[in-house]
N, C-alpha and C positions, 0 to 999 in steps of 0.2 A: 146754349152759353157755357154750361159745364163741360160739354163735348169739347169745346175751344181750350178751355182750361185742363182739360184731361191729355189733350194733343199736346199743347206747349209743354206738360210736365213731361209726356212721353219724351218728347224732344230733347229736353235739357237731361233728362236723365242718361238718353244717349249721349249725348255730349260730355256729361260728367264720365261715363264709361269710357268713352274715347280719349281722354285726358287722363283717366289713369292708364291705360293703355300705354300712351305716351310715355308716363313717369315711370312702368315698367321697362319700358324701352331705353330711357334713359338710362336706369339702374342696372341693367344688363351691360349697355354700352360703358359704363363706368367700370363694370367688374373688367371688361375685356382691356382697357387702356388701364388700368393698375395692372393685370396680367404682363403686358407689353411692357410697361414702366419697369417693372421688377426685372423682366428678362433682360432690359436694356442695362440698367444699373447692378446687375447681380455681383460681380469681379468688385466693384468697390465697396458693396453691402458686405460681401464674403469679407473683405480686409480690415472693414472697419470693425468688424464683430471680433477679429482675430487681437485686433489693437485693444478693444473697450473692455478684454477677457485680462488683463494686463494691469498688476498695481502701477499706479502713476507716482512718479516723483517728477519733481521741478525744476528745484534750487539746487546751486552747485555746491552746497552743504549736505542735502542729501544724494546726491550725485556721488560727492567722495566717499561718505559711508558705506553706500552700496558698492563701491569697487573695491574698498578694504573688507567686505565681509565674504561671504560664500556666494559661488557663484549662483545667480536668479536673473530670470526676465524681468524687463521694467517696461513700461510706456513712459517716457520723458517727454512732456507737453510744452511747447513754445520755448524753445531753447534758442537761443542765441550765439553761434560761436564767433567769439570777439578774438580768440586767440590762434584761429587755423589760418594756414598758409593759403594763399588763392593761387588761381590761375588763368589764364589768358585763353582767348578763344582761339585754338590754335589749327581748328578743322576747318571752317570757312575764311577765318580772316577777318570776318565783318567786322563785330565788336571790338573796342579799344578799350575796354575797360578789365578791373580785376574783378574775378568771380570767383565762388566755391563749388558752381556747377554752372555747366551751359548746356542748355537741351536744345535738339534741334530736331524739328519735324519736317519731311519730306512731303509736297502736296504736288500733285500730278494733275494737271488738266487733263481730265478724258471725255471724249465723246462716246454717247451709247446712242442704240437706236431705239427710239421708241417703241415701245408694243402697240399702241394705239395711235394711228398718225389722220388728226383732221386735215382736212380738205385746205390745199392753200399754206399750211403749215409746215414748217420745217420736220423733218422725219427724225431729227436728232435732238437731245439733249446733252449739257455738259454739267460738269462738278469738278470740283479740286479733291482729289482722293486723297486722303492723310495717311502716312505710315510712319513710326519711329526712323530715324535716320541715326542720330547720335548721341550719346550724353557723355561729358567729360567732367570729372570733379575733383577737387583739391583733397588732400587727407584731410579729414575731419578730426577735431582735438577739442576734447572737454577744453573749460577754461583755465584749468588745474594742468592742464598740457598734456594729459593722456589721450593719445591717439587709439582712435575708435576703429578697428579693423573692419575692411569693407568685403565682403565676398562679391561673386560675381551676379550674383541674384539682388542686387541692391538696386533700387529704382528711385529716382527723384520724381515725386508726382507733383505738376501744378494745375492748377485749377484752369477751366477755360475760360474764365474772365483773365487771367494773367497772362495768358498765352495770345491774350488780345490786345496788352497794356502796347500804348503807342512807344515806338523806340524813336529817341529825337537825331539829328543830325549829327549832333555834339557826342552822341556814343558809337559814331561809325569810325572806321577808319577811311581816311580819304579816298583812296583810290578804290573804294566799293560804294560809295556813296550815290553813283550814278545808276546801280542795278537796285538800289533801296525803294521801295515804292511808299505810299503814304499810311498804307496799311499794314506796315511794319514786316513788309515780304521781300527776302534777297532773291533776287532772279540772276542767276551765274551767267545766262548766255545771252543778255540783253539788256540794253538799258531802259531804264523806265522815266526818264525825266523827261518832261513835255511829251508823252506819248498821247496819242489822241485814242480812246477805248474804241470810237468805232471802226478806227483804220486797224486796230488790232485784231477786230472780229471779221474784219474781210480778208487780212490777212490769213486767219486760219483756214476759212473757206479756199482761199488760193493755194495753200499749201497742200489740201486735200484735193483740190481739182476735180475732175470729171469722174474721178476711178473712186469717190467717197462710198459708193455705194458696194464695190466691190472689196474696199478696205475694210469696211463694215462686217461684211460677212467673213472677212480672213480671221479679223480679231473675233468676233464673234461677242459673246458676254463681256470679256474682258474689257472692250471697247477700244478706242484708239486713244493713244496718249499723244498729247500736243506740246503740253510745256512744263517745265519745271520747276518750283519755286521753293523757298525755305524759312519756315517760319522759327526764330530765336529767342528762347526765354532763359532767363537768369538767375540765379540766387546769388546775394551779397552778403557780407557780413552783418548786415542790417535786418535782413530776412529772419522772422521766427521760424522754427522747423519743429515737428513733431515725428517722434520715430521710436520702434521698438529697439531695446539694444539688453546685450546681456552683460552683466557686471558683476565682479567678485574675482578675487586672488590678483586685483592689481589690475586685471584686465576689461578692456570694453571691446564689444564685439556685435555688430549690425545682424550677425547671422544667428537670428532667431527662430525662423520658421526654417522649413523644408524646403519651399519654393520659393515665392516671390515675397523680399524684405523692401519696405519703403521708408522714405523720409520725404513728409508732407511739406511742401515747403508753403510758407505765407498764413500759418495757422494750424488749428489743431483738428480740423476734420476734412474728410474726401470731399469737394463740392465740385462735381464735373469737371475731372480731369481729361475728357473727351467729347465730342461733337455727341457721340451715341449714349452718353451717362447723361450728358447735359439734356438733352433732348429726353430721356428717360425719367427726369426731374419734371421736367415741363407736362409730360404726360402724366406722371403721378398727381400733380397739382389740379391738372385738368378733371382726372378721375375721380379726386376729391369735390372739386365745385360740380360734377354732374349728379354725383351721389347725394349730396347735401339737396340739391335742385329738385333730383327725383322723390326724395322725402316729402320735400315741402310741397309739392305739385300732388303727389297722393296724397295726403293728409288732407290737402286744401278740398281735392275733389272727394274723396271719402264722405270727410263732415258735410258736403254739401249736399251729396247724394243720400245722406243719412236724412239731412234736412227735407228733402223733396220726398222720401219716401214715407214719413211720418205725415206730412200732410194728406190730409183726407178732402 
């Protein structure tokens, strides 16, 4: 009987040690995911750190005093440009409103060859590859009337959530409605009204035809481009903005940093301005979850193992 107990005790000890090893695996996995998340959102973190190093001002009175004083860099938070002029969408002529900024991303449907092909499966996969296309913006003025000079390095930053915001038909020019999809994408070369998604997939393969293999070799790692669409995001007079600005001697200038200067639209923090940075934040959350989970599992297993070893 004692031998059976001893054997059971040995098995439970092995299980506890195995659980500890699993916890260690989760810990190192969380460290890896944390590093991956940091690399994916490193630029946004760098820009955030630069902004947070500046003294903060928020009201029109504070801004007016700073403009009258000696030149100095400031961080203006959650500011609403009530008296700035506006612009129209003169690039694609899709939107019909008046805006402070219109941001356009170009998305290209691209097919790639899979590195590992399972039997019976298609040897290709697709994704919409995005890149900046154009930003147009109105002259920005403080509510006192002082215009802020804009350098070429100025970029308006919109969150990924904001880029996914629904644009309704009432916001579109009538002649562009047939080319605008329910997911707020503009397709310049084709109508999307009453389109059949299954037929669209069939059309893709008809376009590539029997020479898909040869085309894949020719395009290589760059893939095969099939279709283009555009994601439009805008800033209105009602939107809050956060930005660095140089004020003093009666002037205002966005040119604070030698490299990229930004206007954060819709709040006071950079929250996933691109797919990559959004994925980075998701990885960071998952890394923290795995880190906590590994500690809980390890502590539980160590305590259980200590109890087993203490029993005679």
